[in-house]
C-alpha positions in Angstrom: 67.9 70.0 116.0 70.3 69.3 118.6 71.8 72.6 119.8 75.2 71.1 119.6 74.7 70.1 115.7 73.4 73.4 114.9 76.7 75.0 116.9 79.0 72.4 115.1 77.2 73.8 111.5 77.7 77.4 112.5 81.1 76.9 113.5 81.9 75.0 110.2 80.1 77.5 107.7 82.0 80.3 109.4 85.1 78.6 108.7 84.2 78.0 105.3 83.3 81.7 105.0 86.8 82.8 106.4 88.8 80.4 104.6 86.9 81.2 101.0 88.0 84.7 101.8 91.5 83.9 102.3 91.7 81.7 99.7 90.1 84.7 96.9 92.6 87.2 98.8 96.0 85.0 97.8 94.4 84.5 94.3 94.3 88.4 93.8 97.6 88.6 95.1 98.9 86.0 92.9 97.3 87.4 89.8 99.3 91.0 90.9 102.5 88.8 91.6 101.4 87.1 87.9 101.6 90.6 86.0 104.5 91.9 87.7 106.6 89.0 86.8 105.2 89.5 82.9 105.8 93.5 83.0 109.5 92.2 84.3 110.4 89.8 81.9 109.2 91.7 78.8 111.4 94.7 80.2 115.0 94.6 77.9 118.0 93.2 80.2 119.9 96.4 81.6 123.3 96.7 80.2 126.2 95.9 82.5 128.3 99.1 83.2 131.4 99.1 80.8 134.3 98.4 83.1 136.5 101.3 84.0 140.2 101.8 82.9 142.4 102.1 85.4 145.1 104.8 85.0 148.2 104.7 86.7 149.6 108.0 87.8 153.4 108.2 87.3 154.6 108.4 90.6 157.0 111.2 91.2 160.1 110.6 93.5 161.9 112.9 95.5 165.5 113.1 95.8 167.2 113.2 98.8 169.5 115.8 97.7 173.1 115.5 97.9 175.1 114.9 100.8 
């Protein structure tokens, strides 16, 4: 077989191997993320904190006194 064709086939095989490994890694990552989404969607939503009542302090007025 022609050396140029052999080199071309070798490059294609390496690229195919690399892309297959990358696809497997992505698939594993997707599986983990889907599991996390399912776990989070099954948990009850946290209750929002109750609004705080605003308390008004009675303002003390200071009398300037008599003139």
